[in-house]
C-alpha positions in Angstrom: 2.4 8.2 36.3 2.6 6.3 39.6 0.9 7.4 42.9 4.0 8.0 44.9 4.7 11.2 46.8 7.7 13.2 45.9 9.7 12.1 48.9 8.7 8.5 48.4 9.6 8.7 44.7 13.1 10.1 45.5 13.7 7.4 48.2 12.5 4.5 46.1 14.4 5.7 43.0 17.6 5.9 45.1 17.0 2.4 46.3 16.4 1.1 42.8 19.5 2.8 41.4 21.7 1.2 44.1 20.0 -2.2 44.0 19.9 -2.5 40.2 23.5 -1.5 39.5 24.8 -3.5 42.4 23.0 -6.6 41.0 24.2 -5.6 37.5 27.9 -5.6 38.5 27.4 -8.8 40.5 25.8 -10.5 37.5 28.7 -9.4 35.3 31.1 -11.0 37.7 29.0 -14.2 37.9 28.8 -14.3 34.0 32.6 -14.6 33.8 32.5 -17.7 36.0 29.5 -19.2 34.1 31.2 -18.7 30.7 34.4 -20.3 31.9 32.6 -23.3 33.3 30.5 -23.5 30.1 33.6 -23.3 28.0 35.1 -26.1 30.0 32.0 -28.2 29.5 32.0 -27.7 25.7 35.7 -28.5 25.6 35.4 -31.5 27.8 37.3 -30.1 30.8 36.4 -28.8 34.2 37.0 -25.0 34.2 37.7 -23.1 37.4 36.8 -25.2 40.4 39.5 -24.5 43.0 38.5 -21.1 44.6 35.5 -21.8 46.8 32.8 -24.4 46.4 32.5 -25.2 42.7 34.8 -22.2 41.9 32.1 -19.7 43.0 34.7 -17.4 44.5 36.8 -17.3 41.3 35.3 -13.9 40.2 36.3 -12.4 43.6 39.8 -13.8 43.2 40.1 -12.3 39.7 38.9 -9.0 40.9 41.5 -8.9 43.7 44.2 -9.9 41.3 43.3 -7.1 38.8 43.1 -4.5 41.6 46.5 -5.5 43.0 48.2 -6.0 39.7 50.8 -3.5 38.5 49.4 -0.8 36.1 51.5 -0.2 33.0 51.7 3.0 31.1 53.4 3.0 27.7 56.0 5.7 27.5 54.7 7.0 24.1 51.0 6.8 25.0 48.7 9.8 25.5 48.2 9.6 29.2 44.9 11.4 29.5 43.1 9.6 26.8 44.8 6.3 27.7 43.2 6.5 31.2 39.9 8.0 29.9 39.2 5.2 27.3 38.2 2.4 29.8 35.8 4.7 31.5 34.2 5.7 28.2 33.8 2.0 27.4 32.2 0.9 30.7 29.8 3.8 31.3 27.4 3.2 28.4 27.4 -0.5 29.1 26.2 0.1 32.7 23.7 3.0 32.4 21.8 1.7 29.3 20.1 -0.9 31.6 18.3 2.0 33.4 15.3 2.1 31.1 14.7 -1.7 30.9 11.6 -2.8 32.9 12.4 -6.0 34.8 9.2 -6.7 36.7 5.6 -5.7 37.2 4.9 -2.7 39.5 5.3 -3.3 43.2 2.6 -2.1 45.6 4.0 -0.6 48.9 2.5 1.3 51.8 3.7 4.5 50.3 2.4 3.8 46.8 3.1 1.7 43.7 6.7 1.5 42.6 7.6 0.9 39.0 10.2 -1.8 38.5 12.4 0.2 36.2 15.1 2.7 37.2 13.9 5.4 34.8 10.6 4.9 32.8 11.4 7.7 30.4 9.3 8.2 27.2 12.4 7.8 24.9 13.5 4.4 26.1 14.6 2.9 22.8 16.2 6.2 21.6 18.1 6.4 24.9 19.5 2.9 24.4 20.5 3.5 20.8 22.1 6.8 21.6 24.2 5.6 24.6 25.1 2.2 23.2 26.6 3.8 20.2 28.9 5.8 22.5 30.8 2.7 23.6 32.8 2.7 20.3 34.5 5.9 21.4 36.1 4.1 24.3 37.4 1.3 22.2 38.7 3.5 19.4 40.3 5.9 21.9 42.0 3.1 23.6 43.6 1.9 20.4 44.7 5.4 19.3 46.0 6.6 22.8 48.1 3.4 23.2 50.3 4.5 20.2 50.6 0.9 19.3 50.0 -0.3 15.7 48.1 -3.5 16.7 46.0 -1.6 19.2 45.2 1.2 16.6 44.1 -1.4 14.0 41.9 -3.0 16.6 40.3 0.4 17.4 39.7 1.1 13.7 38.1 -2.3 13.3 35.8 -1.7 16.3 34.7 1.7 14.9 34.0 0.3 11.4 32.2 -2.8 12.7 30.0 -0.9 15.2 29.1 1.8 12.6 28.2 -0.9 10.1 25.9 -2.9 12.3 24.4 0.0 14.2 22.4 0.7 11.0 21.0 -2.8 10.8 20.3 -2.8 14.6 18.3 0.4 14.4 16.3 -0.9 11.4 15.6 -4.2 13.1 13.9 -2.2 15.9 11.7 -0.2 13.5 9.1 -3.1 13.0 8.8 -3.3 16.8 7.9 0.4 16.9 5.4 -0.2 14.1 3.4 -2.6 16.3 3.9 -0.9 19.6 3.4 2.7 18.4 5.6 3.8 21.2 9.3 3.9 22.1 8.9 3.4 25.8 9.8 -0.1 26.8 7.0 -0.5 29.3 4.6 0.3 26.6 6.2 -2.3 24.3 5.7 -5.0 27.0 2.1 -3.9 27.4 1.4 -4.0 23.7 2.7 -7.6 23.5 0.4 -8.5 26.4 -2.7 -7.0 24.7 -1.9 -8.4 21.3 -1.6 -11.9 22.7 1.6 -12.5 20.6 5.2 -12.0 21.6 6.8 -10.0 18.9 9.2 -12.9 18.1 6.4 -14.5 16.1 5.1 -11.6 13.9 8.6 -10.1 13.7 10.7 -13.2 13.4 13.1 -11.7 10.8 13.5 -8.6 12.8 14.5 -10.7 15.8 17.1 -12.6 13.7 18.6 -9.3 12.4 18.6 -7.8 15.9 20.4 -10.9 17.3 23.1 -10.8 14.6 23.6 -7.1 15.1 23.8 -7.5 18.8 26.6 -10.0 18.5 28.5 -7.5 16.3 27.8 -4.6 18.6 29.1 -6.4 21.6 32.3 -7.6 19.8 31.5 -11.2 20.5 32.6 -14.2 18.4 32.2 -14.6 15.6 32.5 -10.8 15.4 35.5 -10.3 17.7 37.7 -8.8 14.9 38.8 -5.9 17.1 40.4 -8.4 19.5 41.6 -11.0 17.0 44.5 -12.6 18.9 45.9 -14.4 15.8 46.2 -11.0 14.0 46.3 -8.1 16.5 47.8 -9.6 19.7 44.7 -8.6 21.7 43.6 -5.6 19.7 42.6 -2.3 21.1 43.5 -3.2 24.8 47.0 -4.6 24.0 48.8 -2.1 26.1 46.4 -2.3 29.1 46.8 -4.2 32.3 45.4 -4.4 35.8 42.0 -2.9 36.5 42.0 -0.8 33.3 42.2 -4.1 31.3 39.4 -5.6 33.4 37.2 -2.6 32.7 37.0 -3.4 29.1 35.7 -6.9 29.9 33.2 -5.5 32.5 31.9 -3.2 29.7 31.6 -6.2 27.3 29.7 -8.3 29.7 27.5 -5.4 30.7 26.6 -4.9 27.0 25.8 -8.6 26.7 23.5 -8.4 29.7 21.8 -5.3 28.4 21.4 -6.8 24.9 20.0 -10.0 26.3 17.5 -7.9 28.4 16.5 -6.0 25.3 15.9 -9.2 23.3 13.7 -10.4 26.1 11.8 -7.1 26.3 11.4 -6.4 22.6 10.6 -9.9 21.3 9.7 -12.1 24.3 7.3 -9.9 26.2 9.7 -8.7 28.8 8.6 -9.7 32.3 5.3 -10.9 30.9 4.4 -14.5 31.9 3.0 -16.6 29.0 -0.6 -17.8 29.0 -1.5 -15.6 32.0 -3.3 -12.3 32.0 -2.9 -11.6 35.7 0.4 -9.7 35.1 -1.2 -7.2 32.6 -0.5 -4.0 34.5 0.0 -0.5 33.0 -0.4 3.1 34.2 -3.2 4.9 32.4 -4.3 8.4 33.4 -3.0 7.9 36.9 -4.5 4.5 37.5 -3.2 1.0 37.2 -5.2 -1.0 34.6 -5.2 -4.5 33.1 -6.8 -3.6 29.8 -9.9 -2.1 28.2 -13.5 -3.2 27.8 -15.2 -3.5 24.4 -16.5 0.0 24.8 -12.9 1.3 25.4 -13.3 1.8 29.2 -10.2 1.0 31.3 -10.3 -2.0 33.6 -8.8 -1.3 37.0 -6.1 -3.7 38.2 -4.4 -4.3 41.5 -0.7 -5.2 41.8 0.7 -7.7 44.3 4.2 -8.4 45.7 4.0 -12.0 44.5 3.2 -10.8 41.0 6.3 -8.7 41.1 8.4 -11.6 42.1 6.9 -14.0 39.5 7.4 -11.5 36.7 10.9 -10.8 37.8 11.7 -14.5 37.6 10.1 -14.6 34.2 12.3 -11.7 33.0 15.4 -13.3 34.6 14.9 -16.6 32.9 14.4 -15.0 29.4 17.5 -12.8 29.9 19.6 -15.7 31.1 18.6 -17.8 28.1 20.0 -15.1 25.7 23.1 -14.8 27.8 23.6 -18.5 27.4 23.2 -18.1 23.6 25.9 -15.5 23.6 28.3 -17.9 25.5 27.3 -20.9 23.5 27.9 -19.2 20.1 31.3 -17.9 21.3 32.6 -21.4 22.0 31.0 -23.0 18.9 31.6 -20.8 15.9 35.0 -19.7 14.4 35.9 -16.0 13.8 34.8 -14.5 10.6 37.2 -12.8 8.2 37.1 -9.1 8.2 35.8 -8.9 4.6 33.0 -11.4 5.6 32.0 -9.1 8.4 31.7 -6.0 6.2 30.0 -8.0 3.4 27.4 -9.3 5.8 26.8 -5.9 7.3 26.5 -3.8 4.2 25.5 -6.2 1.4 23.2 -8.5 3.3 21.9 -7.0 6.6 21.3 -3.4 5.4 19.3 -4.2 2.2 17.4 -7.0 3.8 16.5 -4.7 6.8 15.3 -2.0 4.4 13.2 -4.3 2.3 11.7 -6.0 5.4 10.7 -2.7 7.0 9.0 -1.5 3.8 7.2 -4.9 3.3 6.0 -5.0 6.9 4.9 -1.4 6.9 2.8 -2.0 3.8 1.3 -5.2 5.3 0.4 -3.3 8.5 -1.2 -0.5 6.5 -3.3 -2.8 4.5 -4.5 -4.7 7.6 -5.4 -1.4 9.3 -7.3 -0.3 6.3 -9.2 -3.6 6.1 -9.9 -3.5 9.8 -8.1 -6.7 10.8 -7.1 -6.8 14.5 -6.4 -9.0 17.4 -5.3 -12.6 16.9 -5.9 -12.6 13.2 -3.7 -9.5 12.8 -0.8 -11.2 14.6 -1.3 -14.5 12.7 -1.1 -12.7 9.3 2.1 -10.8 10.3 3.5 -14.1 11.6 2.9 -15.7 8.2 4.5 -12.8 6.3 7.5 -12.6 8.6 7.9 -16.4 8.5 8.1 -16.3 4.7 10.6 -13.5 4.8 12.7 -15.4 7.3 12.8 -18.5 5.1 13.8 -16.4 2.1 16.5 -14.7 4.1 18.0 -17.9 5.4 17.8 -20.1 2.4 17.9 -17.7 -0.6 19.4 -14.2 0.2 22.3 -15.4 2.4 22.8 -18.7 0.7 26.6 -19.3 0.5 27.4 -15.7 1.3 28.2 -15.8 5.0 30.8 -18.5 4.6 32.6 -17.3 1.5 32.4 -13.6 2.2 33.3 -11.3 -0.7 34.7 -14.3 -2.7 31.3 -15.7 -3.6 30.7 -18.3 -6.3 30.9 -16.9 -9.8 33.9 -14.7 -9.3 37.2 -15.4 -11.0 39.5 -13.7 -8.6 42.9 -15.3 -8.5 44.3 -15.8 -5.1 48.1 -15.3 -4.9 50.4 -16.0 -2.0 52.7 -13.1 -0.9 55.5 -15.6 -0.6 57.1 -16.7 -3.8 56.6 -20.3 -4.5 59.8 -22.1 -5.4 59.7 -25.6 -6.7 62.4 -27.7 -5.1 63.4 -31.2 -6.3 62.5 -34.0 -3.9 65.3 -35.4 -1.9 65.7 -39.1 -2.7 67.5 -41.4 -0.2 71.0 -42.4 -1.3 71.4 -46.1 -1.3 74.7 -47.6 -0.2 76.0 -44.3 1.2 77.8 -44.2 4.5 77.6 -41.5 7.1 80.8 -39.8 5.9 79.7 -39.6 2.3 
């Protein structure tokens, strides 16, 4: 608990809410420009560069266009749910960021302010609960449109999110094993005290989390709900104007939150590597940097420059994962739908279960033996590294590409169009035009 008075707490919390969500929406707008420029670079073209210097005002132009564009309402659509669906899609994507700590505590004349909108004791559970609600907006949009393509896109989004939500939750369980807490500030603190970022001792959990995050955000190669070659544009086929734009704001908000979670859960959050000056945590009403060998807390003092440095560290880590999202989109092709389901249920789920049981047994043995500190993290790193190699080169070998039609099956592939053999047309020699 921080040392702010009730009035100061209310004021600082209001400022944080306004600042964080303003920056969040501004970042989402900037991400659209960055992705379009990155896509242009990958495809050897320029991308948007006409509106403002280097195209920096392109997101503002797109926003004005969407606001002024005519809104369409299909005659056979369910009007109430058709309007409600974009709101249900965007709300979870925006408010889940509230529990992510983005910097070290900031000392002020009124007390120390935690750099998180809501440091609630159920941080991970809050994110899992709210992020899973986003599927209701997508499915409702497809159903309310009364369009077959949109409805199929809504069904795909529901089945895909349900499938990978299980693997996503299981990939976080090893993090909870090591942290012993579901609060994100505690998870950052435990990584600082361990001396290891969790990406090393939990490498396979990190891979599973990244794959599940791609599927949860409907990004390529998991964008089956929006497959243009099959479903026009999927669940938002009938939407236009600002309602259409809200779905993409929700998508980029989910990308930003997922990237921030990757940085927090596996890269130490706002922690700066190889420096202990940013080790700050509230313990029994005081700010500490750690404990002595006798278990006594060591008092710590925050500083404004520490807050700025840790915020920059968090921003760099989050921006890296956002770049990975964009890079993968313009690099990999879209999976087939049977491949997506095969990967989720026949690869991700059993691998997650086996990995959780193996890691739990390893941690239990190490605790019983009394191994701790650097050696504890090194042993877990070796175990997870071996599991990662087995997963990449053995378990998923030739399954991701071929999907359900793996080698060894004798399924015959038949075309729905009847094949008719036609004789080849041979040129007629000596024939005139009139013949």
